[in-house]
N, C-alpha and C positions, 0 to 999 in steps of 0.2 A: 627640511623635512625627508625621511628616508623615503624612497620609492617602494612600492608594493612588493617587488621582488625581494629587495633586501630584508624588509619586514618577515616576509615569508620564510626566508632563509635562515633568519636569525630567530625564528620563533616568537617574535615580538608583535606579529600582526594580531589584532583584536577580531575574532569570528563572531558575527551573529547568526544564531540559528533562529528562524521564525517559525514556529510550530514545534510543540515539545510532545507529541504523541507517539505513536509505535515506530514513527521513522525518526523524528527529530530528537528525541531523548537519547537513544543508543547512539546516533551520531555525535550528539553533544560530548558523551562520555569519550567517545573515540578522539574527536578533537581536542579534547581538554587535556590530553597527554602530551600534545605538542603546543598549545596556544592558550591565550586566555579567551575563554567562550562565554557570550552573553546570550543565555536562552530566553527567547520571548515567547509568550503565549497570551491569548486574549481572556483565557479562562483563568480567573483570578484565584479561584478555589484549587485549581491544579498547581498554580504557581506557589501558592502558599505550602501545600503539601510537599512540593519539591524542595523547597527552602526550609523545611522542617526534617528533610532527609528520608521523605516517605515517596517511594516510586509506585506509580501505576502501571508500569509496564514490566512484565515479567522478564523480559532480557536485559533490564537494568535492577540487579539486586541493590538493596539499600546499601549494601557494604560497599558497592561500586559507586554509588552515587555519593555516599559519605566520604570516599577517598578524595573527591575532586570539589565537592560543594565547599563554597568559602575559600578556596584555594585558586582553582584556575577555572571554576564554574559557578556562576549564580544564574538564578532564574527571575523573570521580571515580567511584569504585565504594564511597565511604564515605557512608552514609546521612546522617551528622551535618553533612556538608558542605551539606546542602539546609537547614539551620536558618537561614542568613541570606536565604533566598529570600522574595520577596513575592509573585511570580507563579509557578505550576507548570503546565506544560505536559506532559501525559501523551501519549506517542508509541509506547506499546508496542503488539505484535501481538495480534490476536486469531485464533483458529484454529477448525476445525470438526471436532468428533468424528464418529466413522464412522457414526453414527446420525442425523446432520444437526442436531446441536444444538450452538450455538455454545459455544466453550471460551473463557471469559472471564478464565481464571485469572491472566493476566498483568495484566488491568485490577484484579482484585480485590487482587492483591499490590501494585501501584502505588498504588492508592487508600490501602491500609492505611499504606503509607510515607508518602505525602504527608498523609495524616490526623495522622500524629504530629508533623509539624512545622508544623502549620497555626498561624495566629495570628489575632486580630482583623483584619479588613480584608483578609485574603489573597484572590487570584484563583486559582481552578483551572480550566483548559481541557482538556478532552478532545479528542483528535484521532483516536483508534483508530476505524477504520471499524467499526461495529457497528449493530444494529437499533434502530429508534426506541423509546425507553424506557429505554436502558441508562445514561445520564447520572443520570437522575431516580430510576430504581428499582433501580440498582446501585451507581453510584458515590456518590451523595449519602449514602445511609444507612451507607457505610462511612466516609466523610469525617466524619460526625457522631458517630462512636463516641467520641469524645473529649470531647464535651460542648459543642462549639460547633455553631450551626445554620446550614443554607445559607441565606441570605437575610439575615436579621438580622445575623449575625455574620462571614459570609465570602461571596464570590462564587463562582458556578459556571457555566460556559458550555460549549456544545459548538461546535467550529470544525473541520469535516473538512479533512484534509489534500487537497491537489490537486496532488501531485507526480507526475512522468512520468520515471522515471529515464532518462537517455540524451539526453533532448530538449535542444537546444542553442539553440533560436531563441526563447526567451523566459526571462526571469529569474523566479525565484521570487516576487519582490516585485511583479512585474506581472501575476500571476494572481489575479484577484478572489477574496477570502476571505469565505466564508459564516460567520455566527456567529449562536447564538441563546442566551439565557440562561435560567437558572433561574427567574429573575423579571427585572422591568423593570431594578431597577438593576444585576443582573449584566450584562444585555446591554449597557447602557450603559459599564461599566466595561471590559468584555471588548472592545466596539466601540472605545473610546478607545485601548486598549493595542494592538490590532492595527493601527489606522491609524497607528502611529509606524513601522510596517515595511512594511506593504502598500499599495499606491497605492490599491486600491478594497477597501472592505469591504462585503458585501452583508448588511444584517440582516434576518432572519427572527423570527417570533413567539416561538419558545421553542426548546429544546433538542431536543425531539422533531421539529420541523420541520426542525432543521438535521440531524440524522440521517437524516431522511427524502429531504433533499435528495442526500446522498452516496449513499443506496441507489438513488435514481432514476438518477444519472448512470452507475453501474455496472451496473445491471440494463439499462439502455438498450444499453450496449455488449455485454453478454453475449447479449441476445436478438437484436441485429442481426447479431453474428458468427454465431450459430447459423443464422440465416435465410440469409445468404450462403453458409455452408458447406452446407446442405441444397440450395440451388440449384446450387451447383457440381458436387455429385455427379449431379443430373439433367441439368445442361448438358453434362457429359462423355458421358453416354449418348446425347446429342442431337447429339455432335459440334460443341457450340458452345464457343467459348473463353470461359470465365467473366471472366478478366481484361478482354478486349477489351469485353465486355458492360458491365462495371462502369465502366471507363474513359469509355466512351461515354455511360453514363447520368450521370456525374459532371459532364459538361459543361452540364447542366441548371442554372441558376443559382437555382432555388429548389426546395423541396420534396423534395430527395434529399441524402444524406450517403453518401459511399462508405466501405464496409467491404470488406475483402478476405479469400477463404478461406485456410484453413491447417489446420494438424494439430491443431486444438483452441484450448483457451485455456490459457496458462501464467500464471506468476507468482504472487504471493500474494494478489493483490485479486480480479480478476474472476471466477476459478474458484470462490471462496469466498463473496464479500460477498452475491450474489443470495440464497443460501440463509440467510443471516441473516435477511433480510427474509421469505423463506418460511416460516422458523420462527415469526417474531413473527405474521405473517398467520394461520397455522393456530391460533395460541394466541387469536386473536380469531374464529375459525370462518370463515376465508376461504382457499380453496384457490388457489394461485398457479400456474396450469396453464402458463402461458407460461415462468414461471421453470423449472419443473420439466422441460420439454419442451426448452428451450434447453441445460439441462444434459446431457441425454440425448444430443442432436445433437452438441454438442461433444465429449462423452467417446467418441463413435463414430469421430471423425476419425481418430485415430492408426492405427485398425483400417484404415481406407479408404487412409490412406497406405501400409500394409502391401501391402493388395490391389493398389495401382498398382503397387508395386515388384515383386511377384509376376507381374504380367502383362508388365511390361517386360522382366523377366528370361527370360520364356518366349519372347517374341517374338526374343529373342536366343539362344534355344535353350539356355537355362541353368536351373538351379533355385536358390531360395533356399539350401538346404543346401549348406554349404560355399563359397557365393558372399562374395566381399568386398564390403563395402558401405561406401561412405563417408557418413558423417552430416557435413554442414556446418553448424555451429551447435548449441553446447551449452546457451546461456542462453536465457531465456524469450522474448527479443526482441534485435533487433540493438544493437550498440555498448554492451553492459554486460556484467558478469561475474556477474550474478545468476542461478542456475539453479533458484530455488525454482519448482516446480510446471512446469519445463521439459518440453514434449512430447517432446522429442528423446529424454529417459530413456525414455517408453514406448515409443516407435518402436525405440529400441536394444534394449530388453528383449525386444520381440517379434521383432526379427531374430534375436537370439541364441537365444532359445526355439526357433526353427525351423531353428537349424544355422548361421545366416549368421555370418559374421566381420565386426565392426564396426571401422572405423577412423575418428576423428573430428577435426574440426578447428574451433577457434573462436579467432580472435584476441585474445578478451577473457576467455573462461572456460577456465581451466587444465584443469579436470576436472569430472566429475559422478560421483554415486554411483547405482549401479543394484543391482538385486537380484542380478546375476552379477559385483558388483564395481565397482572404480573404473574408468572410462573416461577416459583423458588425451587431451588435445588434442595432436595431432601437429604441434609446431611448433618 
């Protein structure tokens, strides 16, 4: 039997990608250029759609899916189809419970499933955004339940996703890929594998370091968005245009990066990821005050939007009760249909709670679920 390095170099390695959402499906298309890819998801309706050539991810046009489907890629919800895989990439989501504790149930289940299909020399790469220590302390013990040991028997690495749904000016293969392994050999093998699909691979010391890289990237964004949101509220009271200030400051060619105010932070990543790290830091006796404060500031912003709306209506001699309010945008960011964590939902619910009548429009997202029912885009 060929060893994994030879299989990677020859393009004969079979890659199993667990999770076919906004991260896993684009990655599958990229990997399918070099390898045979088995895409696995527990959502049977999603798998049926994909195998019919229907993509639910804007970053994967049906033309791209069709180019690989049935050739170097197929989707499945049957666990036994992973038996042929030499490399496993886990792209399942993590969540946050109400008490701030990370919910890694999907990682646990995916690790158990992959563990049932490991063999000598397999490579497993975790992509799920999570706190430092997850790969070593959570995933590896589950993978080892079948008797094989990480390091001597199979390879493990962490390589965080760096996807940005809706971005059109850069290819996934052009985004530098960070990787750190469970041990030195795992790092070498994982690097060799990723270099087949990514133009640049950045190697760090170990899994924990790679996990921390992703935490830093997302915490940086959350804290800076909170900063500019807080400043924008103060600028309003000072009769200063926050956008003009930011645009002018952005002309400085060093030491400044522009962030813009908004109704908070939406999506599945930035609202949650900083608190994975906050949880881990508290476990070692460190209080993450910036992270906690940024969360509070960003959580306040939907209510500030409502305050601005009430003020504007008052100037027009109207009240929010019975007012007709147009909400432009249902997704959490432009040019995508993903409504997870969308702040439009919070704004819609507050308007409805105070008696306003909401009409919504989004050219990409057809509807959102609110506590008052489904709000459809008027298109």
